[in-house]
C-alpha positions in Angstrom: 1.3 24.7 -42.7 -0.7 27.9 -42.2 1.1 31.2 -41.8 0.5 34.2 -39.6 1.7 37.7 -40.2 0.8 40.8 -38.1 2.1 44.4 -38.1 1.6 47.6 -36.3 3.5 50.8 -37.2 3.4 53.9 -39.3 3.2 52.3 -42.8 0.1 50.9 -44.6 -0.3 47.4 -43.1 -1.9 45.7 -46.1 1.2 45.7 -48.4 3.4 44.5 -45.5 0.9 41.7 -44.7 0.6 40.5 -48.2 4.4 40.5 -48.7 4.9 38.6 -45.5 2.2 36.0 -46.6 3.9 35.7 -49.9 7.1 34.7 -48.2 5.2 32.0 -46.3 3.6 30.5 -49.4 6.1 27.7 -49.3 4.4 26.4 -46.1 1.4 25.2 -48.0 -2.2 26.8 -47.9 -5.5 26.8 -49.7 -7.0 30.2 -48.8 -5.8 33.5 -47.4 -7.1 36.7 -45.7 -6.2 39.9 -44.0 -7.9 42.3 -41.6 -6.8 45.9 -41.1 -7.7 48.7 -38.7 -7.8 52.3 -39.7 -8.2 55.0 -37.0 -11.5 56.8 -37.6 -11.4 60.6 -37.8 -14.9 60.8 -36.3 -14.5 58.5 -33.3 -11.9 57.0 -31.0 -12.6 53.5 -32.4 -11.2 52.2 -35.6 -12.7 50.9 -38.8 -12.0 47.2 -39.3 -11.7 45.9 -42.9 -11.5 42.1 -43.6 -10.7 40.6 -47.0 -10.6 36.9 -47.7 -10.1 34.8 -50.8 -10.0 31.1 -51.6 -7.1 29.6 -53.5 -3.8 31.3 -54.2 -2.6 34.4 -52.6 -2.8 36.2 -55.9 -6.6 36.1 -55.6 -6.4 38.0 -52.2 -3.9 40.5 -53.6 -6.2 41.3 -56.5 -9.1 41.7 -54.1 -7.2 44.1 -51.9 -6.0 46.1 -54.9 -9.5 46.5 -56.1 -11.3 47.2 -52.8 -8.4 48.4 -50.5 -7.8 47.6 -46.9 -6.6 50.8 -45.2 -4.9 51.0 -41.8 -1.5 50.9 -40.1 -2.5 47.9 -38.0 -3.4 44.5 -39.4 -3.2 40.7 -39.3 -2.9 38.2 -42.1 -3.1 34.4 -42.6 -2.7 31.6 -45.1 -4.8 28.6 -44.2 -4.2 24.9 -44.7 -7.6 23.3 -44.2 -8.1 21.2 -41.1 -11.6 21.9 -39.8 -13.8 22.7 -42.7 -13.3 22.6 -46.4 -11.0 25.1 -48.2 -13.7 27.7 -48.8 -13.8 31.4 -48.3 -16.1 31.3 -45.3 -13.6 29.1 -43.5 -10.6 31.3 -44.4 -9.1 33.5 -41.7 -9.4 36.1 -40.2 -12.5 35.2 -38.2 -14.7 37.8 -36.6 -16.9 38.1 -33.5 -20.7 38.7 -34.0 -20.3 42.5 -33.9 -17.6 42.4 -36.7 -15.4 44.5 -34.5 -12.8 41.9 -33.5 -10.7 39.7 -35.8 -8.5 36.7 -35.1 -6.0 34.6 -37.0 -4.8 31.3 -35.6 -2.4 28.5 -36.4 -2.8 25.1 -34.8 -5.8 23.1 -33.6 -8.2 23.9 -30.8 -9.0 20.4 -29.5 -12.0 21.4 -27.3 -13.6 23.6 -29.9 -16.8 21.4 -30.2 -17.5 21.9 -26.5 -16.7 25.6 -26.7 -18.9 26.0 -29.8 -21.9 24.3 -28.1 -21.6 26.6 -25.1 -21.5 29.7 -27.3 -24.4 28.5 -29.4 -26.5 28.0 -26.3 -25.9 31.7 -25.6 -27.3 32.6 -29.0 -24.0 32.9 -30.9 -24.3 32.0 -34.6 -21.3 30.6 -36.4 -20.6 31.3 -40.1 -17.7 28.8 -40.6 -16.9 25.2 -39.8 -13.5 26.0 -38.3 -12.2 25.4 -34.8 -10.8 29.0 -34.8 -14.1 30.8 -34.9 -14.8 30.1 -31.2 -11.8 32.3 -30.3 -13.2 35.8 -31.4 -16.6 35.0 -29.8 -14.9 34.0 -26.5 -12.7 37.1 -26.5 -15.6 39.3 -27.2 -17.5 37.9 -24.3 -14.5 38.5 -22.0 -14.2 42.0 -23.2 -17.9 42.7 -22.5 -17.5 41.2 -19.0 -14.4 43.3 -18.2 -16.1 46.5 -19.6 -19.2 45.8 -17.5 -17.0 46.0 -14.5 -16.0 49.5 -15.3 -12.8 49.0 -17.2 -12.2 51.1 -20.3 -11.2 49.9 -23.6 -7.4 49.6 -23.9 -4.6 47.4 -25.1 -4.2 46.1 -21.6 -7.9 45.2 -21.5 -7.6 43.3 -24.8 -4.5 41.5 -23.5 -6.3 40.4 -20.4 -9.2 39.1 -22.4 -7.0 37.1 -24.7 -5.1 35.7 -21.7 -8.3 34.6 -20.0 -9.5 32.9 -23.2 -6.1 31.2 -23.7 -6.8 29.4 -20.4 -9.9 27.9 -21.8 -8.3 26.6 -25.0 -6.9 23.1 -25.3 -4.5 22.2 -28.0 -1.6 23.8 -29.8 -2.1 27.3 -31.3 -0.6 30.6 -32.2 -2.9 33.6 -32.6 -3.1 37.3 -33.3 -6.0 39.6 -32.4 -7.1 43.1 -33.3 -10.1 45.0 -31.9 -11.6 48.2 -33.4 -11.9 49.8 -29.9 -8.1 49.7 -29.6 -6.8 50.7 -33.1 -3.3 51.0 -31.8 -3.0 47.6 -30.1 -2.1 44.2 -31.4 -2.2 41.1 -29.1 -0.5 37.8 -29.9 -0.2 34.5 -28.0 1.3 31.1 -28.5 1.1 27.7 -27.1 3.1 24.8 -28.6 3.0 26.6 -32.0 5.7 28.9 -33.4 5.4 32.7 -33.2 8.0 35.4 -33.1 8.0 39.2 -32.9 10.1 41.3 -35.2 11.4 44.7 -34.3 11.5 47.0 -37.3 12.1 50.8 -37.6 9.1 52.4 -36.2 7.0 49.2 -36.4 6.6 45.8 -34.9 5.8 42.6 -36.7 4.7 39.2 -35.7 5.0 36.0 -37.8 4.9 32.3 -37.5 8.2 31.9 -39.4 11.2 34.0 -40.1 11.0 34.4 -43.9 7.9 36.6 -43.3 10.2 39.1 -41.6 13.0 39.1 -44.3 13.6 42.4 -45.8 11.9 44.2 -42.9 14.0 43.3 -39.9 16.6 40.8 -38.6 16.0 41.6 -35.0 13.6 39.1 -33.5 12.1 38.2 -30.1 10.9 34.5 -30.2 7.9 34.0 -28.0 8.2 31.2 -25.4 5.4 28.6 -24.9 2.5 30.0 -23.0 3.4 33.7 -23.5 1.1 36.5 -24.5 2.3 39.9 -25.9 0.8 43.4 -26.4 2.3 45.3 -29.2 1.7 49.1 -29.5 3.6 51.9 -31.2 5.3 52.5 -27.9 6.8 49.0 -27.5 6.3 45.4 -26.5 4.8 44.0 -23.3 5.5 40.3 -22.8 3.8 38.1 -20.2 4.1 34.5 -19.3 1.3 32.0 -18.7 0.9 33.3 -15.1 0.5 36.9 -16.3 3.9 38.0 -15.0 5.8 40.5 -17.1 8.8 39.2 -18.9 12.0 41.0 -19.8 14.1 39.4 -22.5 16.6 40.7 -25.0 16.0 40.3 -28.7 18.3 38.3 -30.9 19.5 38.6 -34.5 18.7 36.4 -37.4 21.8 35.1 -39.2 22.1 33.9 -42.8 18.4 34.7 -43.6 18.0 35.2 -47.4 16.1 38.4 -48.2 15.2 37.3 -51.7 14.2 33.8 -52.7 14.5 33.4 -56.5 14.0 30.5 -58.9 16.8 32.1 -61.1 16.5 30.4 -64.5 14.8 27.2 -63.2 11.2 26.5 -64.0 10.4 25.4 -60.4 12.0 25.9 -57.0 12.1 22.1 -56.6 14.4 21.7 -59.7 16.6 24.5 -58.5 16.9 22.9 -55.1 17.8 19.5 -56.6 20.6 21.2 -58.4 21.7 23.0 -55.2 22.5 19.6 -53.6 26.0 19.6 -54.9 26.6 22.9 -53.3 24.9 21.7 -50.1 27.3 18.8 -50.0 30.3 21.0 -50.8 29.5 23.4 -47.9 29.0 20.4 -45.6 32.4 18.9 -46.5 34.2 22.3 -46.2 32.6 22.8 -42.7 32.8 19.3 -41.2 35.5 17.4 -43.2 38.2 19.9 -43.7 41.6 18.5 -44.7 44.0 18.2 -41.8 41.6 16.8 -39.2 43.2 14.1 -37.0 42.1 10.5 -37.7 40.9 10.3 -34.1 38.3 13.1 -34.8 37.3 12.9 -38.4 34.3 15.2 -38.2 34.3 18.8 -37.0 31.0 18.8 -35.1 30.6 21.5 -32.4 30.2 18.9 -29.6 32.6 18.2 -26.7 33.8 14.6 -26.2 31.5 14.5 -23.1 28.5 14.6 -25.5 29.4 11.1 -26.8 30.4 9.6 -23.5 28.2 6.9 -22.0 25.7 6.6 -24.8 24.6 3.0 -25.2 21.5 3.3 -27.4 20.0 5.9 -29.7 16.3 6.5 -30.6 15.3 8.8 -33.5 12.0 10.6 -33.7 10.8 12.0 -37.1 8.1 12.2 -39.7 7.8 11.9 -43.5 11.0 12.5 -45.4 12.9 13.2 -42.2 12.0 9.7 -41.0 13.5 8.3 -44.2 16.7 10.2 -43.5 16.6 8.8 -39.9 16.3 5.2 -41.2 19.5 5.7 -43.2 21.0 7.2 -40.1 20.0 4.3 -38.0 21.6 1.9 -40.4 24.9 3.9 -40.3 24.8 4.2 -36.5 24.2 0.5 -36.0 26.3 -1.1 -38.8 29.1 1.4 -39.0 29.3 2.9 -35.5 28.0 -0.1 -33.6 25.3 1.6 -31.6 21.8 0.0 -31.3 19.4 2.5 -32.9 15.6 2.6 -33.3 13.5 4.9 -35.4 10.0 5.9 -34.4 7.2 7.8 -36.1 7.1 10.9 -33.8 3.3 10.9 -34.0 3.1 7.3 -32.7 5.9 7.7 -30.1 3.8 10.2 -28.2 1.1 7.5 -27.4 3.2 4.3 -27.4 6.7 5.1 -26.3 9.0 2.2 -25.5 10.0 1.5 -21.9 12.7 3.9 -20.6 16.3 2.7 -21.1 19.4 4.1 -19.5 22.2 6.0 -21.3 20.0 6.8 -24.3 20.4 9.6 -26.8 17.2 10.9 -28.4 17.5 12.6 -31.8 14.7 14.7 -33.2 14.8 15.3 -37.0 12.7 18.1 -38.5 13.8 20.2 -41.5 11.6 23.2 -40.4 12.3 22.8 -36.7 8.6 23.3 -36.1 7.1 19.8 -36.7 4.5 19.6 -34.0 4.6 15.8 -33.6 8.4 15.7 -33.3 8.6 18.6 -30.8 5.8 17.2 -28.7 7.5 13.7 -28.7 10.8 15.2 -27.6 9.1 17.2 -24.9 7.2 14.2 -23.6 10.4 12.1 -23.6 12.3 14.7 -21.6 9.5 15.0 -19.1 9.1 11.3 -18.4 12.9 11.0 -18.0 13.0 13.9 -15.6 10.2 12.4 -13.5 12.1 9.0 -13.3 14.8 10.7 -11.2 17.7 8.2 -12.0 20.9 9.9 -13.3 21.4 7.1 -15.8 18.0 8.0 -17.3 18.6 11.7 -17.7 17.3 13.2 -20.9 20.0 13.6 -23.6 18.6 15.1 -26.7 19.9 16.3 -30.1 18.0 18.1 -32.9 18.8 18.0 -36.6 17.2 20.9 -38.5 17.6 23.3 -41.3 16.3 26.2 -39.1 18.6 26.9 -36.1 16.3 29.8 -35.1 13.3 27.5 -34.8 11.5 26.0 -31.9 13.5 22.8 -31.8 16.7 24.9 -31.2 15.1 26.5 -28.2 13.8 23.1 -26.9 16.8 20.8 -27.1 20.3 21.6 -25.8 22.3 20.3 -28.9 21.6 21.1 -32.5 23.1 20.1 -35.8 22.3 22.8 -38.4 22.3 21.1 -41.8 22.8 24.6 -43.4 20.9 23.8 -46.6 19.5 27.3 -47.1 15.9 28.1 -47.6 14.0 25.4 -49.3 10.8 26.6 -50.9 9.6 23.4 -52.7 7.2 21.5 -50.3 8.7 18.2 -51.4 12.1 18.1 -49.6 15.2 17.5 -51.6 18.3 19.3 -50.5 17.2 19.3 -46.9 16.9 15.5 -47.1 20.5 15.4 -48.4 21.5 17.7 -45.5 19.9 15.4 -43.0 21.6 12.4 -44.4 25.0 14.1 -44.2 24.3 15.0 -40.6 23.9 11.3 -39.8 27.1 10.4 -41.8 28.9 12.9 -39.6 27.4 11.4 -36.4 28.3 7.9 -37.5 31.9 8.8 -38.2 32.1 10.7 -34.8 30.7 7.7 -32.8 32.7 5.2 -34.8 36.0 6.9 -34.2 35.3 7.2 -30.4 34.0 3.6 -30.0 36.6 2.0 -32.3 33.8 0.1 -34.0 35.5 0.5 -37.3 39.1 0.4 -38.3 41.0 3.6 -39.1 41.2 2.5 -42.7 37.4 2.2 -43.0 36.9 5.6 -41.4 39.4 7.3 -43.7 37.8 5.5 -46.7 34.3 6.8 -45.9 35.6 10.3 -45.2 37.4 10.4 -48.6 34.3 9.2 -50.4 32.3 12.0 -48.7 34.8 14.5 -49.9 34.3 13.3 -53.4 30.5 13.6 -53.2 30.0 17.2 -54.3 31.6 16.7 -57.8 29.8 13.4 -58.2 26.5 15.0 -57.4 27.1 17.8 -59.9 27.7 15.4 -62.7 24.9 13.1 -61.7 22.2 15.8 -61.5 23.0 17.1 -65.0 22.9 13.6 -66.5 19.7 12.5 -64.8 17.9 15.8 -65.4 18.1 15.1 -69.1 17.4 11.4 -68.7 14.3 11.9 -66.5 12.9 14.4 -68.9 13.0 11.8 -71.6 11.5 9.1 -69.5 8.7 11.2 -68.0 6.2 10.8 -70.9 6.3 7.0 -70.4 4.5 7.5 -67.1 1.6 9.6 -68.6 -1.0 6.9 -67.8 0.7 5.2 -64.9 -1.4 4.8 -61.8 0.8 2.7 -59.6 4.6 2.3 -59.1 6.6 0.1 -56.8 10.1 1.0 -55.5 12.4 -1.6 -54.2 15.6 -1.4 -52.1 17.5 -3.4 -49.5 19.8 -2.6 -46.6 20.9 1.0 -46.5 18.9 1.8 -49.7 15.6 0.5 -48.5 14.8 4.0 -47.0 15.7 5.5 -50.4 13.0 3.3 -52.0 10.6 4.8 -49.4 11.7 8.3 -50.2 11.4 7.7 -53.9 7.8 6.5 -53.5 7.0 9.5 -51.3 8.4 12.0 -53.8 6.3 10.5 -56.6 3.2 10.5 -54.5 3.7 14.1 -53.2 4.1 15.9 -56.5 2.7 13.7 -59.3 -0.2 12.2 -57.3 0.7 8.7 -58.6 0.2 6.0 -56.0 3.6 4.5 -55.2 4.9 2.3 -52.4 8.4 1.4 -51.3 9.3 -2.1 -50.1 12.3 -4.1 -49.0 13.1 -6.0 -52.2 13.1 -9.3 -50.4 9.5 -8.6 -49.1 8.0 -8.2 -52.6 7.2 -11.9 -52.8 5.3 -11.8 -49.5 2.4 -9.8 -50.9 3.2 -6.9 -53.2 4.0 -9.2 -56.1 0.2 -9.6 -56.5 0.1 -6.1 -57.8 2.6 -6.7 -60.6 1.6 -6.6 -64.3 2.9 -4.7 -67.3 1.2 -1.4 -66.3 3.0 -1.3 -63.0 6.6 -0.1 -63.2 9.1 -1.4 -60.7 12.0 0.9 -59.8 14.8 -1.0 -58.0 17.9 0.4 -56.3 20.8 -2.1 -56.8 24.3 -1.0 -55.7 27.3 -3.3 -55.2 27.5 -4.6 -51.7 26.3 -7.3 -49.4 22.8 -7.5 -50.8 23.5 -6.7 -54.4 23.0 -10.1 -55.9 19.9 -10.6 -53.7 18.3 -7.5 -55.2 19.0 -8.7 -58.7 17.3 -12.0 -57.8 14.3 -10.2 -56.3 13.8 -8.0 -59.4 13.8 -11.1 -61.6 10.6 -12.1 -59.9 9.1 -8.8 -61.1 10.4 -9.4 -64.6 8.7 -12.7 -64.8 5.4 -10.9 -64.1 5.9 -8.6 -67.2 6.5 -5.5 -65.0 8.7 -2.8 -66.6 11.9 -2.8 -64.6 13.9 0.5 -64.0 17.2 0.0 -62.4 19.1 2.6 -60.3 22.4 0.9 -60.6 26.0 1.3 -61.9 25.7 0.8 -65.6 28.4 -1.8 -65.8 26.4 -4.1 -63.4 23.1 -3.9 -65.1 23.5 -7.4 -66.6 20.6 -6.9 -69.0 18.1 -7.4 -66.2 16.5 -4.0 -66.5 14.4 -2.5 -69.3 15.7 1.0 -68.4 18.9 1.8 -66.5 19.3 5.1 -64.6 23.0 4.8 -63.9 24.8 6.0 -60.8 28.6 5.9 -60.1 30.1 2.8 -58.6 30.7 3.7 -54.9 30.8 1.8 -51.7 27.4 0.7 -50.3 27.9 3.0 -47.4 27.7 6.2 -49.5 25.3 5.0 -52.2 22.1 6.5 -50.7 23.5 10.0 -51.2 23.6 9.3 -55.0 20.8 6.8 -55.5 18.2 9.4 -54.3 19.0 11.8 -57.2 17.4 9.8 -60.0 14.3 9.4 -57.8 13.9 13.1 -57.2 14.4 14.1 -60.8 12.1 11.4 -62.2 9.3 12.4 -59.9 9.9 16.1 -60.8 9.7 15.5 -64.5 6.7 13.2 -64.3 4.9 15.9 -62.4 6.1 18.6 -64.8 5.0 16.6 -67.8 1.5 16.4 -66.2 1.4 20.1 -65.7 1.0 20.0 -61.9 1.8 22.5 -59.2 5.2 21.1 -58.2 6.3 23.5 -55.6 3.0 23.6 -53.8 1.3 20.2 -54.3 -2.3 19.8 -53.2 -3.1 19.2 -49.5 0.6 19.4 -48.4 2.5 21.8 -46.3 6.2 22.5 -45.9 6.0 23.0 -42.1 3.5 20.7 -40.4 2.7 22.5 -37.2 -0.5 20.6 -36.2 -0.9 17.0 -34.9 
């Protein structure tokens, strides 16, 4: 959600900015812009050029190619609309009244209305509807005040002005600022929004996410919350929120892909669905290698002390990550025997449950930057620290696909799902990776708590080892089947997904995928709840997709879907073919496995059906409208 790229060095900035923004396209955006500074040969100040375009980044690239944007210093931005429609005037960068200062910003300035009114009373005229535009005007005012006190224009002056303005801003933000009077200075700041500095050869970069730095540098300096930095050709000056100089060593990115390619696939989403078998294979090789003792069936990098004394678990997540958390909660309760609750991270922040002792809090975020999840984790840690009782000490774990992200710097324990870069906004292989992380946790807790027999633990472990091959075959089969079924949904406007037990969250995920990329209204329900309201929606134009896998609720699900059949709804069953019993109009078969492992397989037909329906409609699958890969605002 939004992307920042900034650069200062010896090379032309515009190509570097555009390439960095291109690598951030996966985050989701609806406009883009850059501002560059060229040192004037006639004066000590620079010439500031700003180019903005609505829509795809290609529009901005064409504009820059036609009109140019010279300079070795610049800032760039891809905007996902929050305050103000996705129009060119609302695109970043935003300028001050003189046109000599430019700002890009991620996040939300919560007190922008008050700040805007104060500026308007001083005669400032605004050209956009955004919250961001207050920032360049405020910085310009601080610069004028500092200069009126006899201070000369310099990078340090710009840094001080930005620091002062930061104290006036409420909310979560990351920003980058350039000023024509300091054409060799770039100032960046962050508060509760990701921002990191990259150290290249003869240049420094700043970005809101690591892919923007790929191909340029692997040496990074992540900024901490409340920090401000001055970047010049001579180096980096880093300051904390008190204005004190910070000294910190940079670190190296590991495993970052330089090139993200669709290969022969039509879309990244389809490629990433196919990559799930490899994701599973790598997970099995890493965490379930042969030869592990039965007493420790999963090779997680945690000491035994991590598991000791935990009596309850709460999981904080949003969107697809929350659906993975619901499967995880089922495993942790029913298999490992630990009471587990799942909360919407956005709601937890304002209605947290009473504190309980000996509790583990798990935050799940594929990007590691989800603002609601990070804020909820921080709030929970603070209120436990304030409580002061050792039994209530904060114990936190993060599950993410980005070990270099903010969550890894915020919580002490991390499970890296190692799914590789996922470009498609609609999560697929990262969802599988999150599920597998919960299977590993459930096995680890179960073996230590003796909540399951050794036979049950070995059985689940063996089924997980067989998963990669099963996924490979299943994906091939359902890719072809879903392609054939997709035209049947050409005029569909509503779809209902049903599941029970451990597969109810998969019904939710199936509905979410269909909504995200095909724009068809879909809802997931526990199959037993359909008769308590949703059944009123059923008729022949409303397909019902039901997950029915052999287990304790299998016969119940079949009975529930009969209710839909009696209302003329078209029934599609995700079910082992031999158990279809002529109930369903269409069967999307999955292998017969234990109920425990079935979510890892039943999700595949949902993903591929949603993909092919969207492809058949000619939609932008990898970047669906209004959505973002990394949701960094509340």
